[in-house]
C-alpha positions in Angstrom: -70.4 254.1 75.6 -68.7 252.8 72.5 -65.1 254.0 72.4 -63.6 255.6 69.4 -59.9 255.2 68.5 -59.0 258.5 70.1 -60.6 257.5 73.5 -58.7 254.2 73.4 -55.5 256.2 72.7 -56.2 258.5 75.7 -56.8 255.5 78.0 -53.6 253.7 76.8 -51.6 256.9 77.3 -52.9 257.3 80.9 -52.1 253.7 81.5 -48.6 254.0 80.2 -47.8 257.2 82.0 -49.3 255.9 85.3 -46.7 253.1 85.3 -44.0 255.7 86.2 -45.8 258.7 87.7 -49.1 260.2 88.9 -50.9 261.5 85.8 -52.7 264.8 85.2 -54.4 266.0 82.0 -51.4 268.2 81.2 -49.1 265.1 81.2 -51.5 263.4 78.7 -51.5 266.6 76.5 -47.7 266.8 76.5 -47.2 263.2 75.7 -49.7 263.1 72.9 -49.0 266.6 71.6 -52.6 267.8 72.0 -53.9 271.1 73.4 -55.1 271.3 77.0 -58.7 272.1 75.9 -58.8 269.0 73.7 -57.5 266.8 76.5 -59.9 268.5 79.0 -62.9 267.7 76.8 -61.7 264.1 76.2 -61.2 263.5 79.9 -64.7 264.9 80.6 -66.2 262.4 78.2 -64.1 259.5 79.6 -65.2 260.5 83.1 -68.9 260.6 82.0 -68.4 257.2 80.4 -67.0 255.7 83.7 -63.5 255.1 82.4 -61.6 257.8 84.3 -61.9 259.5 87.7 -60.2 262.8 88.6 -59.3 263.6 92.2 -59.4 267.0 93.9 -55.7 267.5 93.0 -56.4 266.9 89.3 -54.8 263.4 89.1 -56.3 261.0 86.7 -57.1 257.4 87.7 -58.4 254.7 85.4 -61.5 252.9 86.6 -61.7 249.1 86.3 -63.4 249.6 82.9 -60.8 252.1 81.8 -58.0 249.9 82.9 -59.5 246.9 81.1 -59.7 248.9 77.8 -56.2 250.4 78.3 -54.6 247.0 78.9 -56.4 245.4 75.9 -55.2 248.2 73.6 -51.7 248.1 75.0 -51.6 244.3 74.5 -52.8 244.6 70.9 -50.1 247.3 70.3 -47.4 245.1 71.8 -48.4 242.0 69.9 -48.8 243.7 66.5 -45.5 245.6 67.0 -43.7 242.4 67.8 -45.2 240.6 64.8 -44.3 243.3 62.3 -40.7 243.4 63.6 -40.5 239.6 63.3 -41.5 240.1 59.7 -38.5 242.5 59.3 -40.2 245.8 59.7 -38.0 248.5 61.3 -39.0 249.1 64.9 -40.1 252.7 64.6 -42.3 251.8 61.6 -43.7 248.7 63.3 -44.6 250.7 66.4 -46.2 253.5 64.3 -48.2 251.0 62.2 -49.2 249.0 65.2 -50.7 252.1 66.7 -53.1 252.3 63.8 -53.8 248.6 63.5 -54.5 248.0 67.2 -57.8 249.7 66.9 -59.2 247.7 64.0 -57.7 244.2 64.2 -60.2 241.5 65.1 -59.9 239.3 68.1 -59.5 236.3 65.8 -56.6 237.8 63.9 -54.9 239.0 67.1 -55.2 235.5 68.6 -53.7 234.0 65.5 -50.7 236.4 65.6 -50.2 235.8 69.3 -50.2 232.0 68.7 -47.7 232.4 65.9 -45.4 234.5 68.0 -45.5 232.0 70.8 -44.3 229.2 68.6 
């Protein structure tokens, strides 16, 4: 299943929320500002794709595949945000822009940015 930007965002959100709490669909909806039906449909698709499991109590768990995608998207977000801030972009703008860029940046460009930041 090829993941769209929205699916990557859902996985990243589950990943981030799960760092501090058990996560349910309602938590994802509230964090992202989406309706419960939208989240429910997305979680169903992610579950079908093998990226998320849902237990009997409604708690979401990333599968190994889901976790790999979420970590990759989060890393991209973090690296691009840091790079933009290093260039002098205000943090709020850098974070917002990184959220858009993280889904389209090539691995080669990301590697170059990461190498630049590590100098």
